[in-house]
C-alpha distance (Angstrom), angle and dihedral (degrees) to the residues before:
residue distance angle dihedral
M1 . . .
N2 3.81 . .
K3 3.78 116.3 .
M4 3.78 113.2 -98.0
N5 3.80 126.1 -119.9
V6 3.76 127.3 -139.0
I7 3.79 121.5 -158.0
L8 3.80 114.1 -156.4
A9 3.79 120.3 -162.8
G10 3.78 138.1 165.8
R11 3.78 89.2 -119.7
V12 3.80 131.7 13.7
L13 3.83 121.2 -166.1
V14 3.78 102.6 -141.8
G15 3.78 136.1 -165.3
E16 3.78 134.3 -17.9
N17 3.80 93.9 -36.5
L18 3.82 96.5 44.2
K19 3.78 89.2 -120.8
K20 3.76 111.2 -166.5
Q21 3.80 115.6 -120.4
E22 3.78 117.3 -173.8
R23 3.81 118.3 -131.5
A24 3.79 92.9 -9.0
C25 3.79 125.5 165.4
V26 3.81 125.5 -138.0
L27 3.78 116.2 -150.5
V28 3.82 114.0 -149.0
Q29 3.79 130.8 -175.1
E30 3.80 118.6 -174.1
D31 3.82 104.6 -44.7
R32 3.82 99.6 -20.2
I33 3.78 140.7 80.7
L34 3.79 109.4 -119.5
D35 3.79 100.7 -177.7
I36 3.79 149.0 -30.0
L37 3.80 108.8 -112.9
S38 3.77 134.2 -161.0
P39 3.83 117.4 -129.5
A40 3.81 89.4 -102.4
E41 3.80 92.5 52.3
Y42 3.78 89.7 49.0
E43 3.80 92.5 52.0
A44 3.80 89.7 55.1
I45 3.84 91.7 60.0
R46 3.79 100.0 27.2
D47 3.81 94.9 117.4
Q48 3.79 92.1 51.3
V49 3.81 98.3 55.9
D50 3.79 141.8 56.6
T51 3.79 110.6 -117.3
I52 3.79 130.9 -145.3
D53 3.80 106.7 -168.1
L54 3.79 112.2 -163.0
G55 3.79 95.4 179.8
D56 3.80 113.4 -148.8
A57 3.82 95.5 -10.3
T58 3.81 123.7 123.6
L59 3.80 116.6 -116.7
L60 3.79 116.1 -152.7
P61 3.80 138.2 162.0
G62 3.79 118.3 -73.0
L63 3.80 111.4 -89.0
F64 3.80 128.4 -106.8
E65 3.81 116.4 -137.6
C66 3.80 98.2 -155.8
H67 3.81 100.5 -171.4
N68 3.77 113.7 38.2
H69 3.81 138.2 149.2
L70 3.78 122.1 -162.1
A71 3.80 99.8 -156.9
L72 3.79 94.9 46.5
D73 3.79 129.7 70.6
A74 3.80 116.0 -172.3
G75 3.81 88.6 -163.2
L76 3.80 91.9 67.2
E77 3.78 126.1 77.7
G78 3.78 114.4 -106.7
H79 3.79 94.9 18.0
L80 3.81 93.0 145.3
G81 3.80 88.2 70.7
M82 3.80 96.8 45.5
M83 3.80 93.4 102.3
E84 3.79 88.0 74.0
L85 3.81 93.3 59.3
S86 3.78 122.2 102.9
E87 3.77 123.5 -83.5
C88 3.80 88.7 -111.1
E89 3.81 91.4 55.9
H90 3.81 90.1 46.9
T91 3.80 89.2 54.6
V92 3.81 91.9 53.4
L93 3.81 91.1 47.7
A94 3.81 90.2 49.3
I95 3.80 95.2 50.7
N96 3.81 92.0 47.2
G97 3.80 93.7 46.4
L98 3.79 93.4 46.9
K99 3.80 89.9 53.7
K100 3.81 92.1 50.5
D101 3.79 90.8 49.8
L102 3.79 95.0 48.2
L103 3.81 94.6 47.6
S104 3.81 89.2 51.4
G105 3.80 90.8 58.4
V106 3.81 99.9 -95.6
T107 3.80 106.6 139.4
T108 3.82 96.7 166.2
A109 3.80 127.6 38.7
R110 3.79 130.8 -172.9
C111 3.81 107.3 -144.0
M112 3.79 115.1 -147.4
G113 3.79 103.8 -164.8
D114 3.78 140.2 -43.6
R115 3.78 135.4 173.6
N116 3.80 126.0 -97.4
Y117 3.83 93.4 19.3
I118 3.79 88.7 -81.0
D119 3.82 89.6 151.8
V120 3.81 91.7 55.8
K121 3.79 91.6 49.5
M122 3.80 93.7 46.0
K123 3.80 90.8 49.9
Q124 3.78 89.3 55.4
M125 3.81 93.9 45.6
I126 3.80 92.9 48.8
A127 3.80 90.5 50.0
E128 3.82 89.1 51.1
G129 3.81 92.2 49.3
R130 3.81 93.8 -115.6
V131 3.82 94.7 116.8
D132 3.81 128.6 32.7
G133 3.77 115.5 -127.6
P134 3.78 146.7 100.3
D135 3.78 120.4 -59.2
L136 3.80 105.9 -89.8
L137 3.79 134.8 -134.9
V138 3.80 106.0 -163.7
C139 3.80 140.5 -164.0
G140 3.79 102.8 -173.0
I141 3.80 111.1 -153.6
G142 3.80 115.7 17.0
M143 3.80 113.1 -139.5
R144 3.79 120.5 -132.7
A145 3.79 130.9 165.8
A146 3.80 118.3 -97.1
H147 3.81 89.1 -112.2
G148 3.79 97.0 34.7
H149 3.78 143.4 92.4
G150 3.78 125.5 -84.9
F151 3.80 123.5 116.7
V152 3.78 90.6 -168.4
G153 3.80 98.5 36.8
L154 3.79 132.1 85.4
P155 3.83 123.1 -126.7
H156 3.81 122.3 -96.9
C157 3.78 133.5 178.2
G158 3.79 123.7 -168.5
V159 3.78 136.5 4.1
E160 3.80 96.4 -76.5
E161 3.80 94.3 54.3
F162 3.79 90.1 52.6
R163 3.79 90.1 47.0
K164 3.80 92.6 49.8
T165 3.83 95.0 51.7
S166 3.79 91.0 43.6
R167 3.77 89.3 56.8
E168 3.79 93.4 44.4
N169 3.80 88.9 51.9
M170 3.79 91.2 49.0
Y171 3.81 90.3 48.2
R172 3.81 85.6 58.4
K173 3.83 88.1 53.1
V174 3.79 98.9 -115.8
D175 3.80 120.9 177.6
H176 3.80 97.4 -134.9
L177 3.82 141.7 3.5
K178 3.80 120.7 -122.4
I179 3.80 131.7 -155.2
F180 3.83 131.1 -177.6
M181 3.81 108.8 -134.0
T182 3.82 103.1 170.7
P183 3.81 143.9 12.4
G184 3.78 118.0 -71.1
T185 3.78 96.4 -127.7
P186 3.81 112.3 83.5
A187 3.77 125.2 -128.2
A188 3.80 117.1 -91.3
S189 3.82 93.2 -143.7
P190 3.80 139.8 10.5
D191 3.79 89.7 -103.4
E192 3.80 96.0 56.8
F193 3.80 115.0 109.5
I194 3.81 114.8 -118.9
P195 3.81 113.3 -153.6
C196 3.79 120.1 -133.9
F197 3.80 114.5 -151.5
I198 3.81 103.5 -176.6
T199 3.80 124.2 64.2
P200 3.80 124.3 -131.3
E201 3.81 88.5 -110.9
E202 3.81 92.8 53.6
A203 3.80 92.8 46.6
S204 3.79 91.5 45.2
V205 3.79 94.2 55.0
V206 3.82 90.4 53.8
V207 3.81 89.8 52.2
S208 3.80 91.2 47.3
E209 3.80 92.8 49.7
A210 3.81 91.9 48.5
K211 3.79 91.7 50.8
S212 3.79 90.1 52.8
T213 3.81 89.6 67.8
N214 3.83 97.3 28.3
I215 3.79 97.7 -112.8
R216 3.79 128.8 132.9
T217 3.79 133.5 -104.0
T218 3.77 128.2 -141.2
A219 3.79 133.3 -173.4
H220 3.78 134.9 -155.2
C221 3.80 100.8 -136.1
V222 3.80 133.0 153.7
G223 3.82 95.3 -174.4
G224 3.79 140.0 -88.8
R225 3.80 123.4 93.6
G226 3.80 89.8 -25.0
L227 3.80 89.2 66.7
D228 3.80 91.3 49.0
I229 3.80 89.5 53.8
C230 3.80 92.6 48.0
I231 3.79 90.4 55.2
Q232 3.81 92.3 42.9
V233 3.82 96.0 53.7
G234 3.81 96.3 40.1
I235 3.81 105.4 -108.0
D236 3.81 107.2 -176.7
V237 3.82 99.8 -144.2
I238 3.79 128.8 21.7
D239 3.81 115.6 -159.9
H240 3.83 127.8 -150.2
L241 3.86 108.6 -1.5
Y242 3.79 93.6 -172.1
S243 3.81 92.0 155.7
V244 3.81 104.0 35.5
S245 3.81 113.5 150.4
P246 3.82 126.8 -135.4
E247 3.81 89.2 -110.4
Q248 3.80 91.1 53.0
I249 3.81 90.2 48.5
R250 3.80 88.4 58.9
V251 3.80 90.9 50.6
L252 3.80 91.2 48.6
E253 3.79 89.3 50.3
N254 3.79 97.2 47.4
E255 3.81 110.0 22.9
F256 3.81 108.9 23.6
G257 3.78 115.7 88.2
G258 3.79 97.7 -173.1
W259 3.79 138.5 74.3
V260 3.78 137.4 -92.4
D261 3.79 122.1 -142.2
M262 3.78 114.3 -150.9
T263 3.80 124.0 -150.6
S264 3.80 99.5 178.1
G265 3.79 97.5 161.8
I266 3.80 92.8 70.2
V267 3.80 87.2 72.1
L268 3.79 104.2 20.7
D269 3.81 104.2 41.4
E270 3.79 106.9 88.1
G271 3.80 88.7 -174.5
R272 3.79 89.2 75.0
E273 3.78 90.9 65.8
A274 3.80 90.3 82.0
Y275 3.81 88.6 68.1
T276 3.82 102.6 42.2
P277 3.83 132.8 69.6
P278 3.83 119.1 -89.7
A279 3.82 92.1 -115.1
Q280 3.80 91.0 55.0
N281 3.80 91.1 47.3
E282 3.78 91.3 51.9
K283 3.81 91.3 53.1
M284 3.79 91.5 50.3
R285 3.81 92.9 48.5
K286 3.81 90.9 52.7
A287 3.80 90.5 49.9
R288 3.81 98.4 41.2
A289 3.81 99.9 91.3
Y290 3.80 95.8 47.1
S291 3.80 92.7 39.8
T292 3.80 90.2 53.6
E293 3.81 89.2 56.3
C294 3.80 91.2 49.7
I295 3.80 95.9 45.0
N296 3.78 91.8 48.0
R297 3.81 91.0 53.5
V298 3.78 87.7 65.5
Y299 3.80 94.0 47.6
Q300 3.80 92.9 46.4
S301 3.79 96.2 45.4
G302 3.78 98.3 86.5
K303 3.81 88.8 -160.4
I304 3.80 103.2 65.0
R305 3.80 114.7 88.6
F306 3.80 107.8 -134.0
T307 3.78 139.8 178.7
L308 3.80 130.6 -173.4
G309 3.80 137.6 -121.9
T310 3.80 138.3 164.7
D311 3.81 101.9 -139.4
A312 3.81 92.5 -123.9
Y313 3.81 100.5 -36.9
H314 3.79 90.3 136.2
G315 3.79 116.8 -145.9
M316 3.81 93.7 7.8
L317 3.81 102.6 96.2
Y318 3.80 91.1 118.9
K319 3.81 88.5 70.4
E320 3.81 91.0 61.7
V321 3.80 90.2 54.6
E322 3.80 88.9 51.7
Y323 3.82 92.1 49.6
A324 3.80 90.8 50.6
V325 3.80 91.9 52.4
A326 3.81 92.2 44.6
G327 3.81 88.0 51.1
G328 3.77 94.5 55.6
A329 3.80 107.0 -86.3
S330 3.78 116.9 131.8
K331 3.79 115.3 -106.5
L332 3.80 89.1 -116.9
D333 3.81 94.1 52.2
A334 3.81 91.3 46.2
L335 3.80 90.7 53.0
K336 3.80 91.6 45.1
A337 3.81 88.0 53.4
V338 3.82 89.1 69.1
T339 3.83 96.7 35.9
V340 3.80 127.5 18.7
N341 3.80 99.0 16.3
A342 3.79 93.4 40.3
A343 3.80 88.1 56.4
A344 3.80 89.3 51.6
M345 3.81 92.5 49.0
T346 3.79 91.9 51.9
G347 3.80 95.0 43.0
L348 3.81 93.8 -113.6
H349 3.81 96.6 110.6
D350 3.82 93.0 116.6
I351 3.81 93.9 59.5
K352 3.82 110.3 18.2
G353 3.77 143.5 35.8
R354 3.79 101.8 53.3
I355 3.78 142.3 58.5
A356 3.80 104.3 -113.7
S357 3.79 138.7 124.1
G358 3.80 112.6 -73.1
Y359 3.79 96.0 18.9
L360 3.78 124.0 119.8
A361 3.80 113.7 -86.9
D362 3.81 95.6 -113.5
F363 3.81 112.0 145.8
L364 3.73 147.1 148.3
A365 3.79 128.6 -164.0
V366 3.78 124.6 -153.1
D367 3.78 137.3 -172.7
G368 3.79 107.2 -104.4
D369 3.79 132.3 10.5
P370 3.84 116.0 -64.0
L371 3.80 90.6 -162.2
E372 3.79 87.3 64.1
D373 3.81 100.4 29.0
P374 3.84 116.7 22.4
H375 3.82 89.8 -165.9
A376 3.80 86.5 72.0
L377 3.81 85.8 81.5
S378 3.81 87.5 73.1
R379 3.82 90.9 60.5
V380 3.80 100.4 72.3
R381 3.80 117.4 176.8
F382 3.78 103.0 163.9
V383 3.79 138.1 24.8
M384 3.79 127.1 -177.4
K385 3.79 125.8 179.4
H386 3.80 122.2 -172.0
G387 3.80 89.6 -14.8
K388 3.81 93.7 -53.6
T389 3.81 118.4 118.7
I390 3.80 109.4 -125.1
R391 3.79 100.3 170.4
L392 3.79 131.6 13.9
E393 3.79 123.8 170.6
S394 3.78 127.0 179.5
């Protein structure tokens, strides 16, 4: 039997509710959590284990990045055009981005579309230990309309084209199917028309195909009629919602059984403007005030189940937690959105997303207490994935 490890920390966020335990000890064997020990229990086995003492740091479950792209990097100039690069360049971008994510404490990432099935291949290579990175949930080829938005998607026209790509994606064993319902740029006011590029029939066939193999569906959607269609046909996860109306909030609260994934930084993070074209920046500035109102409606609802993602801003997931809290979410719910609730949204709640006996030993440790100060998530000292130490700083 391999020798067990104990991780000591000033605080450990334990279980489904991220309950804070002071000076707790997590017992790990191979890739699993065996138990949560008190200091006295640890002392009784101290000579039988290897110890990682993190001092006053907070240990919490490994993070979920719920909206990622491997061949994009929002921290690089010109990233909106990166889909047109070669497959070789996409591979380099993917490996670099995966490393950034993992070192920041992301141990699971939900990939939202790349060319050439690079996400499917990277998932396999990570599982085989040939590439370092978070565990991946992949969608293969994102499906957009021939006349619609979607930098990372490929064009489709008509029900049968959507059906064909859905089946090709499922043949590649993807975890979810993605469609692009609306533009990416949010509306600047409640009166602005939001185009919808995919018909109810096209969206419905994607949902039907996904259900045939028991995988999930997800939709890029800022609002408008596209959101109404997503709810109507039963899309499982709706991403972005920058322009959701008060009436649609009520429907999401009372009639929608799925999840929303928020990527607030795309609109709110002025630091991204250094890496996007002036015309795009101008559109985002015009939309920022109204989008903030819309985004905050989700965070303040208390009834809408939400998760968080960066949309390929690798290593910057902590910012999304801060935006959620600033928008009215509780600090606990914001942290759950990248841990416990993210695991539930992705169907991994029985094995990931919390510190509990039997779960995978995926952790990060940060200086400070993220339940008091979400910015603590930017101060990463320790990362472990599947029981293997990835990062350890004194």
